[in-house]
C-alpha positions in Angstrom: -38.4 43.6 38.0 -36.9 47.0 37.3 -33.5 45.5 36.7 -35.0 42.9 34.4 -36.8 45.6 32.5 -33.6 47.7 32.1 -31.7 44.6 30.9 -34.5 43.8 28.4 -34.5 47.4 27.1 -30.7 47.2 26.8 -30.8 43.9 24.9 -33.5 45.1 22.5 -31.9 48.5 21.9 -31.4 49.3 18.2 -27.8 50.3 19.0 -27.0 47.2 21.0 -28.8 44.6 18.9 -26.3 44.5 16.0 -23.4 43.8 18.4 -25.4 41.0 20.0 -25.9 39.3 16.6 -22.3 39.8 15.7 -20.9 38.6 19.1 -21.1 34.8 18.3 -18.9 35.3 15.2 -16.5 37.6 17.0 -16.1 35.1 19.9 -15.7 32.2 17.5 -13.1 34.1 15.5 -11.1 35.1 18.5 -11.2 31.8 20.3 -10.7 29.4 17.3 -8.6 31.5 14.9 -7.0 34.6 16.3 -5.8 33.0 19.6 -4.4 29.8 18.0 -2.7 31.8 15.2 -1.2 34.2 17.8 0.0 31.3 20.0 1.5 29.5 17.0 3.4 32.7 16.0 4.8 33.1 19.5 5.6 29.4 19.7 7.6 29.5 16.4 10.2 31.5 18.3 10.4 29.1 21.2 11.8 25.7 22.0 8.8 24.0 23.6 9.7 21.5 26.3 7.0 21.3 28.8 7.9 23.7 31.7 11.3 24.5 30.2 10.0 26.5 27.3 12.5 29.1 26.1 12.8 31.7 23.4 15.3 30.8 20.7 14.8 33.6 18.3 14.9 32.7 14.6 16.5 29.3 15.2 13.4 27.4 14.2 13.1 29.4 10.9 16.8 28.8 10.2 16.3 25.1 10.7 13.7 25.1 8.0 16.4 25.9 5.4 16.8 22.2 4.6 16.2 20.0 1.5 13.2 18.1 3.0 11.3 21.4 3.7 12.1 22.6 0.2 10.9 19.3 -1.3 7.7 19.5 0.8 7.1 23.1 -0.3 7.7 22.2 -3.9 5.3 19.2 -3.6 2.6 21.4 -2.0 2.9 24.1 -4.7 2.8 21.5 -7.5 -0.2 19.8 -6.0 -1.9 23.2 -5.7 -1.2 24.2 -9.3 -2.2 20.9 -10.8 -5.4 20.5 -8.7 -6.5 24.1 -9.6 -5.8 23.4 -13.3 -8.0 20.3 -13.2 -10.6 21.2 -10.6 -11.8 24.4 -12.2 -12.4 23.6 -15.9 -13.7 20.1 -15.5 -16.4 20.9 -12.9 -17.4 24.0 -14.9 -18.0 21.9 -18.0 -19.9 19.2 -16.0 -22.0 21.9 -14.4 -22.8 23.4 -17.8 -23.9 19.9 -19.0 -26.2 19.4 -16.0 -27.6 22.8 -16.4 -28.6 22.1 -20.0 -32.4 21.8 -20.2 -32.0 18.8 -22.6 -29.9 16.8 -20.1 -31.6 13.6 -19.1 -31.2 12.3 -15.5 -30.0 15.5 -13.9 -30.9 14.5 -10.4 -29.1 11.1 -10.7 -25.9 12.6 -12.0 -25.8 15.4 -9.5 -26.2 12.9 -6.6 -23.7 10.5 -8.1 -21.1 13.2 -8.5 -21.6 14.5 -5.0 -21.5 11.2 -3.2 -17.7 10.9 -3.1 -17.5 14.2 -1.1 -19.6 12.5 1.6 -17.3 9.6 1.8 -14.7 9.5 4.7 -11.3 10.6 3.5 -9.9 7.7 5.6 -12.0 5.2 3.6 -11.0 6.9 0.3 -7.3 6.8 1.2 -7.3 3.2 2.1 -9.3 2.1 -1.0 -7.0 4.1 -3.3 -3.9 2.6 -1.6 -5.3 -0.9 -2.3 -6.3 0.0 -5.8 -2.8 1.3 -6.7 -0.9 -1.3 -4.7 2.4 -2.9 -5.7 1.0 -6.5 -6.2 0.0 -7.8 -9.6 -3.5 -8.4 -8.2 -4.2 -4.7 -7.4 -6.9 -3.1 -9.5 -4.7 -0.7 -11.4 -2.1 -3.4 -12.3 -4.9 -5.7 -13.4 -6.1 -3.0 -15.8 -2.6 -2.6 -17.1 -2.3 -6.3 -17.7 -5.4 -6.2 -20.0 -3.3 -4.0 -22.3 -0.2 -6.2 -22.0 1.6 -3.8 -19.6 3.8 -4.9 -16.7 2.8 -4.1 -13.2 3.8 -0.7 -11.8 4.9 0.2 -8.3 2.6 3.2 -8.2 3.5 4.8 -4.9 7.3 4.8 -5.4 7.7 6.7 -8.6 7.1 10.5 -8.7 5.0 10.5 -11.9 2.7 7.7 -10.8 2.4 9.1 -7.3 1.1 12.4 -8.8 -1.3 10.5 -11.0 -2.8 8.8 -7.9 -2.9 12.1 -6.0 -4.8 13.8 -8.8 -7.2 10.9 -9.4 -8.1 10.9 -5.7 -8.5 14.7 -5.7 -10.8 14.5 -8.8 -12.8 11.7 -7.3 -13.4 13.5 -4.0 -13.9 17.1 -5.0 -15.2 17.3 -8.6 -18.8 17.0 -7.4 -18.3 19.8 -4.8 -16.9 22.3 -7.3 -19.5 21.2 -9.8 -22.2 22.2 -7.4 -20.6 25.6 -6.9 -20.6 26.2 -10.6 -24.1 24.8 -11.0 -25.4 27.2 -8.4 -23.6 30.1 -10.3 -25.1 29.0 -13.6 -28.6 29.0 -12.2 -28.2 32.6 -11.2 -27.6 33.7 -14.8 -30.8 35.1 -16.3 -32.2 32.9 -19.1 -33.2 36.1 -21.0 -29.5 36.7 -21.8 -29.2 33.4 -23.6 -32.5 33.9 -25.4 -31.4 37.3 -26.7 -28.1 35.8 -27.8 -30.0 33.1 -29.7 -32.1 35.8 -31.5 -28.9 37.5 -32.5 -27.5 34.3 -33.9 -24.8 33.7 -31.3 -23.1 30.3 -31.4 -22.6 28.1 -28.3 -19.0 29.2 -28.0 -19.9 32.9 -28.2 -22.5 32.5 -25.5 -20.0 30.7 -23.3 -17.4 33.3 -23.9 -19.4 36.5 -23.6 -22.2 35.4 -21.1 -21.4 32.3 -19.1 -17.7 32.9 -18.3 -18.0 36.6 -17.3 -21.0 36.0 -15.1 -19.3 33.0 -13.5 -16.3 35.0 -12.5 -17.3 35.4 -8.8 -17.8 31.6 -8.6 -14.5 30.9 -10.3 -12.7 33.3 -7.9 -14.3 31.6 -4.9 -13.4 28.1 -6.2 -9.9 29.2 -7.0 -9.4 30.7 -3.5 -10.6 27.6 -1.6 -8.6 25.4 -4.0 -5.4 27.3 -3.2 -6.0 26.8 0.5 -6.9 23.1 0.0 -3.9 22.5 -2.3 -1.3 24.0 0.0 -2.8 22.3 3.1 -3.1 18.8 1.6 -2.3 16.2 4.3 -4.9 13.4 4.6 -4.4 12.1 1.1 -0.7 11.8 1.4 -0.7 10.4 4.9 -3.3 7.7 4.1 -1.9 6.7 0.7 1.5 6.0 2.3 0.1 4.7 5.5 2.0 7.3 7.6 4.1 10.4 7.2 7.1 8.6 5.6 7.4 7.9 1.9 10.2 7.0 -0.5 12.5 9.9 -1.1 9.8 12.3 0.3 8.0 12.0 -3.1 4.6 12.6 -1.4 5.7 14.8 1.5 3.8 18.0 1.7 4.2 21.0 4.0 1.5 19.8 6.3 2.9 16.3 6.3 6.3 17.7 7.3 4.6 19.8 10.0 2.9 16.7 11.4 6.2 14.8 11.3 8.1 17.5 13.2 5.3 18.3 15.7 3.5 15.1 16.6 6.1 12.5 15.8 9.3 14.3 16.9 7.6 16.6 19.5 9.4 19.7 18.0 6.5 22.0 18.4 8.5 25.2 17.9 9.7 24.0 14.5 6.2 22.8 13.6 4.8 26.2 14.5 7.4 27.9 12.3 6.3 25.6 9.4 2.6 26.6 10.1 3.5 30.3 10.1 5.4 30.1 6.8 2.5 28.1 5.2 0.0 30.7 6.4 2.1 33.6 5.0 2.6 31.8 1.6 -1.1 31.0 1.2 -2.2 34.5 2.1 0.3 36.0 -0.4 -0.8 33.8 -3.2 -4.5 34.4 -2.6 -3.9 38.2 -2.2 -2.1 38.2 -5.6 -4.8 36.2 -7.4 -7.7 38.3 -5.8 -5.9 41.5 -6.9 -5.4 40.2 -10.4 -9.1 39.1 -10.6 -10.2 42.6 -9.5 -11.8 41.6 -6.2 -10.5 44.7 -4.4 -11.5 47.2 -7.1 -14.2 49.7 -6.1 -17.6 49.3 -7.6 -17.2 45.6 -8.3 
């Protein structure tokens, strides 16, 4: 009984309690993030072959200096830029519309916009691959035929491939980003808008001087996760092309190339090097944008 009492006093101690509550997060971070990242970093300097694993220095990183990796990096960067350019202003405008007190059917539109995010990415990829198929009977080509246009091989030309990528991105994630902005808009005090109305402010002035500044934390968050998601895009490309291969690597991203090297060619050392480079690039981009947005300034 005495040991149990000592343990209970230890567990309920004001000095120990904070560490007990933090312990699950620390263990999760160490087991599922720190250890895998550390192992990947070490593996990037190795040639992994079952029991014959050996250090090869910078060989894996030198191997990355090839046209396919450059193309994959370019594709990932372009997807990140285009998706951020689309998936920030459009959800913000939609959220502002749904936050308007005169909007009819708010609940319906919120649910309808969020449903695609609940849909399996596998199902979405297969459906979009069928919609933008090569045959004349595919949905996209049928729409073109209405306007007298010839069928297009959507997933073989760079421009049309990017159109499909961005349409899929918008369909799946517009509702999610819209919910983030809607939550941010609902945190803005209504008194500010009432005061602006009394002062005769126009809708644009209220948007510029009230809404946009107070939505900055939400925008920074959405931008941060969008950068990660854009550079790590894999499922959409893999499912649209029904595998990791595609014509002239038009849809190959960094993660698709990582998958190809690691799981298809069993070159885990090279795949680890790709992962390390991707992590460094994403961290640098996000640190730059967070610094520009003033996230690290004191007092903000």
